[in-house]
Every structure is written in structure tokens, then in C-alpha cells.
C-alpha positions in Angstrom: 252.1 1.8 110.3 249.2 0.4 112.4 247.1 3.5 111.8 247.7 3.2 108.0 246.6 -0.5 108.1 243.4 0.5 110.0 242.5 3.2 107.5 243.1 0.7 104.6 240.9 -1.8 106.3 238.1 0.7 106.8 238.3 1.8 103.1 238.1 -1.8 102.0 235.1 -2.5 104.3 233.4 0.7 103.0 233.9 -0.5 99.3 232.5 -4.0 100.2 229.4 -2.5 101.9 228.7 -0.2 99.0 229.2 -3.0 96.4 226.9 -5.3 98.4 224.2 -2.7 98.6 224.3 -1.9 94.9 224.2 -5.6 94.0 221.3 -6.2 96.3 219.3 -3.3 95.0 220.0 -4.4 91.4 218.8 -8.0 92.2 215.6 -6.7 93.8 214.9 -4.4 90.8 215.6 -7.3 88.4 213.2 -9.6 90.4 210.4 -7.0 89.9 211.2 -6.7 86.1 211.0 -10.5 85.8 207.4 -10.4 87.1 204.5 -10.1 84.6 201.1 -8.9 85.7 199.0 -7.9 82.8 195.3 -7.6 82.2 193.5 -7.7 78.9 189.8 -6.8 78.9 187.0 -5.1 77.0 184.6 -2.4 78.2 181.8 -4.1 76.2 183.1 -7.7 76.6 179.6 -9.2 76.9 177.4 -11.3 74.6 173.8 -12.4 74.8 173.6 -16.2 75.4 169.9 -16.5 76.2 167.9 -14.6 73.5 164.7 -15.0 75.5 166.2 -12.9 78.3 167.8 -9.8 76.6 168.7 -8.2 80.0 170.9 -11.1 80.9 173.3 -10.4 78.1 175.0 -7.6 80.0 176.9 -10.0 82.2 177.8 -12.8 79.8 181.5 -13.0 80.0 184.3 -15.1 81.4 187.3 -14.0 83.4 190.4 -16.2 83.0 193.5 -16.0 85.1 196.6 -17.6 83.6 199.6 -18.0 85.9 202.8 -19.3 84.5 204.3 -21.8 87.0 207.5 -23.0 85.4 209.3 -23.4 82.1 211.2 -26.5 81.3 213.5 -25.3 78.6 215.4 -28.6 78.1 212.1 -30.4 77.4 210.5 -27.4 75.7 207.4 -27.1 77.9 205.8 -24.2 79.7 203.4 -25.2 82.5 200.6 -22.9 83.5 197.7 -22.9 86.0 194.4 -21.5 84.5 191.5 -20.4 86.7 188.0 -19.5 85.5 185.6 -17.0 86.9 182.3 -17.2 85.0 179.8 -14.3 85.1 176.4 -14.4 86.7 174.7 -15.3 83.4 177.0 -18.3 82.8 177.0 -19.7 86.4 175.0 -19.7 89.6 176.0 -18.2 92.9 177.7 -21.5 93.7 179.8 -21.3 90.5 177.8 -24.1 88.8 177.5 -23.7 85.1 174.1 -22.9 83.5 175.3 -23.8 80.0 178.0 -26.3 78.8 181.3 -24.7 77.9 184.4 -25.8 76.1 187.7 -24.3 77.1 190.5 -24.2 74.4 194.1 -23.4 75.2 196.0 -24.2 71.9 197.0 -27.9 71.9 194.7 -28.5 74.9 190.9 -28.4 75.4 188.5 -29.4 78.2 184.7 -29.6 78.3 182.6 -28.5 81.3 179.0 -29.7 81.7 175.9 -28.1 83.1 175.6 -28.0 86.9 179.4 -28.6 87.2 182.0 -26.1 88.4 185.0 -25.0 86.5 188.0 -25.9 88.6 191.4 -24.6 87.7 193.5 -26.7 85.4 197.2 -27.1 84.8 197.9 -26.8 81.1 201.2 -27.2 79.3 202.2 -25.3 76.2 205.1 -26.2 73.9 208.1 -23.9 73.3 208.0 -23.1 69.6 211.5 -21.9 69.0 214.8 -21.6 70.8 217.7 -23.9 71.8 219.5 -24.4 75.1 222.7 -24.8 73.1 223.3 -21.1 73.5 223.0 -21.1 77.3 223.1 -18.5 79.0 222.4 -16.4 75.9 219.5 -18.5 74.7 216.1 -17.2 73.8 212.8 -19.0 73.4 209.3 -18.2 72.1 206.0 -19.8 73.2 202.3 -19.1 72.6 199.6 -19.2 75.1 196.0 -19.1 73.8 192.6 -19.0 75.5 189.1 -19.3 74.1 185.8 -20.2 75.7 182.9 -21.6 73.6 179.3 -22.4 74.4 178.8 -26.0 73.4 175.1 -25.6 72.7 175.2 -22.5 70.5 178.8 -22.6 69.3 179.2 -18.9 70.3 182.6 -17.8 71.6 182.3 -16.3 75.1 184.0 -12.9 75.5 186.9 -13.2 77.9 188.8 -11.0 80.3 192.3 -12.4 80.6 194.8 -11.8 83.4 198.3 -13.1 82.7 200.8 -13.4 85.6 204.3 -14.9 85.6 207.2 -14.9 87.9 209.6 -17.8 87.2 212.8 -18.1 89.1 216.0 -17.8 87.0 214.1 -16.8 83.9 212.9 -13.5 82.3 209.5 -13.5 80.5 208.4 -10.7 78.1 205.1 -10.4 76.3 206.2 -9.4 72.8 202.9 -9.9 71.0 199.2 -10.2 71.9 196.5 -11.2 69.3 192.8 -10.9 69.7 190.2 -12.9 67.8 187.1 -10.8 66.9 184.4 -12.1 64.6 186.7 -15.1 63.7 189.5 -12.8 62.5 192.9 -12.4 64.2 194.4 -9.0 64.8 197.3 -7.6 66.8 196.3 -6.0 70.1 199.9 -5.3 71.2 202.8 -5.8 68.9 206.5 -5.8 69.9 206.0 -4.4 73.4 207.4 -5.8 76.6 204.9 -5.9 79.5 206.7 -5.4 82.7 205.4 -4.4 86.1 206.0 -4.7 89.8 205.0 -7.8 91.8 201.7 -6.2 92.6 201.5 -4.1 89.5 199.0 -4.4 86.7 198.9 -3.2 83.1 195.5 -2.7 81.6 194.6 -2.6 77.9 190.9 -1.7 77.4 189.3 -2.3 74.0 186.0 -0.9 72.8 185.0 -4.0 70.9 183.9 -7.5 72.0 187.0 -9.7 72.3 186.3 -13.4 71.8 189.8 -14.9 72.6 193.4 -14.0 73.0 196.7 -15.5 72.0 199.9 -14.4 73.7 203.5 -14.7 72.3 206.1 -14.8 75.1 209.8 -14.5 74.9 211.8 -16.4 77.6 215.4 -15.4 78.3 217.9 -15.5 81.1 218.1 -12.5 83.4 221.3 -10.5 83.7 222.1 -12.0 87.1 222.2 -15.5 85.6 224.3 -14.4 82.6 226.8 -12.6 84.9 227.1 -15.6 87.2 227.6 -18.0 84.2 230.4 -15.8 82.8 232.0 -15.6 86.3 232.0 -19.4 86.5 233.7 -19.6 83.0 236.4 -17.1 84.1 236.9 -18.9 87.4 237.4 -22.3 85.6 239.9 -20.7 83.2 241.9 -19.2 86.1 242.0 -22.6 87.9 243.1 -24.4 84.8 245.8 -21.8 83.9 247.1 -21.9 87.5 247.4 -25.7 87.2 249.2 -25.3 83.9 251.6 -22.8 85.5 252.3 -25.3 88.3 253.2 -28.0 85.7 255.3 -25.5 83.7 257.3 -24.6 86.8 257.9 -28.2 87.8 259.0 -29.2 84.3 261.2 -26.3 83.3 262.3 -24.5 86.5 262.6 -27.1 89.2 265.1 -30.0 89.0 263.9 -31.9 92.0 261.2 -34.6 92.2 257.7 -33.0 92.6 255.8 -33.8 95.7 252.8 -36.1 95.5 250.5 -33.3 96.6 250.7 -31.7 93.1 249.2 -34.9 91.5 246.5 -34.9 94.2 245.8 -31.2 93.3 245.3 -32.1 89.7 243.1 -35.1 90.5 240.9 -32.9 92.8 240.5 -30.2 90.1 239.2 -32.8 87.6 236.3 -33.4 90.0 235.9 -29.7 91.0 235.5 -28.4 87.4 232.4 -30.4 86.6 230.9 -29.3 90.0 231.6 -25.7 89.1 230.0 -26.1 85.7 226.9 -27.7 87.1 226.6 -24.9 89.8 225.1 -22.6 87.1 221.3 -22.4 87.4 219.3 -24.7 85.0 222.4 -25.5 83.0 221.8 -28.0 80.2 223.9 -31.2 79.8 227.4 -31.0 78.3 227.5 -29.9 74.7 226.4 -26.2 74.9 228.3 -23.1 73.9 229.9 -22.4 77.4 231.5 -25.9 77.2 233.2 -24.8 73.9 234.2 -21.5 75.6 235.8 -23.0 78.6 234.8 -26.3 80.3 236.1 -28.7 77.7 239.4 -26.8 77.3 239.8 -26.4 81.0 239.4 -30.2 81.5 242.0 -30.8 78.8 244.5 -28.4 80.3 244.1 -29.8 83.9 244.3 -33.4 82.7 247.4 -32.7 80.6 249.1 -30.8 83.4 248.3 -33.7 85.9 249.7 -36.3 83.5 252.9 -34.3 82.9 253.5 -33.9 86.6 253.0 -37.6 87.1 255.5 -38.4 84.3 258.1 -36.0 85.9 257.4 -37.6 89.3 258.2 -41.1 87.8 261.3 -39.9 85.8 262.9 -38.0 88.7 262.7 -40.9 91.2 265.2 -40.7 94.0 268.4 -42.7 93.6 268.9 -45.0 96.5 272.6 -44.7 97.8 274.0 -47.9 99.2 277.3 -48.3 101.1 279.5 -51.4 100.9 
């Protein structure tokens, strides 16, 4: 008997280790897939700013690195950090501008004067569509645009854009990239998801001069978050049904007065259920789809069971026997 128990314990331990390893590898792979590292450039992305110096035109371009820092889905805002790396024709060796520039990022613009550097900026972009009401199955769309213009001539500066993103508890996909050439928008990449490793890079080289870019990003919840949210919903249902079973047993199958601990159990669960709900990552306030799927009904079941147990406890009060 003891040998059989040992073998059973080893088998269970082996299953736990294998399950833990699979889950860990899946989580690492998913973390890499959540990371975007894409580069959009042009082999001829140069333009002549100073017509008196034709040779200088070969280096007239701007490199822009856009890093997505966070996404506030409840307030519909995506926050990015944008860094500029002007070419030798646009700036000196000390990164001071030779010509005034205007940086435009869709809903946000900033001017940079001559002899000034171009420090990185933190820009916010609105989320155009999507609702947290469908958490954790919600999906959002946002647009990030970048355009650099010479304030003196009005010429758009060709740009080389590097887009990076790795936001915890969110999955970001580039579903559309548009380029602006000669004032006309055209699709550079359409309906394609750009995914790479943490240090990976996806290059898209175009033969023509690209003046600006506009990226359309889809923001969703990764599978790990969806799985955990469903697990929490199932757990709340199990807890509430167990409490309902306790109340059913006390009312129909037991004739004695229930102990006060049963009422304490119900009261404790009324505080535990909201804590479980709020344990889900970035969960919105009450009123979303998972509340209709479980939380509201769970609170009703636990509350009703606790009230019924309290009523039975009062009705079945012990009769005091007195002797003459």
C-alpha cells in the first residue's frame, strides 16, 4: 500500500512539473509575440534642403523612433515616447538644428528652432474605436502618425521610422501602415501583423521617397489574460454554488439549528468575490460583460444563501427547558 502511494505521488509530481514547464514556455513565447519591433525606411529617403549645395542632399533625412510606453484603455489614450535623430544636413555634430523643423504626430505638433536640439517627447494618441465593456475579449484601434516639415521651405523631410512596443498585459499588432508620398496616401502594408522577438526587427524597404507614415494598431488582450479571466469567473461560480449547496442542505436536509459559522462564511464570501473580480489585470469598473456572465449572479446567490441561513438560524432557536 505504501509503495502504491509513493508511485502515485511521483506520477502526480511528474504531471505537475510537465504542466509547469509547458505553461512557462507558453508564457515566454507569448511575451515575445507581444513585442513589436518594426522598421520602415527608404533606400532613397533623402531630399535636397539647400539648393546651393547639391551634394548635401544625399543625407537630408530624419530617423524617428516611436516607443509605445502604455495604453490606458479605460481613458482611451495611448502614450508614446518619440525620439529624433536628424541627419548631418539637418543638424550639427552636437545635434543642433541647422533649419527650423515642425514635428507632427496626428493631434499633436511641436516646433524646433535653429541651434536647438530635438529632445525626445512624450506624445499621447487617442484610441479611435473599441470598448472595455467586452473585457477580456475587447479590441481597440489607434493611429500613430509621424511627419517632419521644414518651417522655412514647407518641404516634408523624408523619415526613417522605427516602431517598438511591449506593453504588459496587452497585445499590439500593426494591421495597416500608410505612407504619404507627394501629398498622397497609399498603403504600405495592409492587414498584416508585425511580430518579432524582443531584439528582432522587421524591415520594409521602399524605393521611393517616403515623406511620412501613419500606423494603425490593434490592441487586444493576450491569451494568458483571457485564460486567467475565465478561470476567475469559473472560480466565482464554484464558490457561489458551494454556498448555495450549504444553504440547501441546512434548509432541507438538516433539522437542527445551523451554527453561526455558516453565516460568517457567507459574509466573508461577500467581501471575497469583489476581491477576486478585481484581481484580473486592468479590469474595468463594474458593468462589463464578465459581470453579467458571473460576478453579479454570484453576489446574488451568495447573498440569498446567507440571508436564508440567517432566517433558519432565527426560526430554529433553541427552546429553553425550565424545571419547577
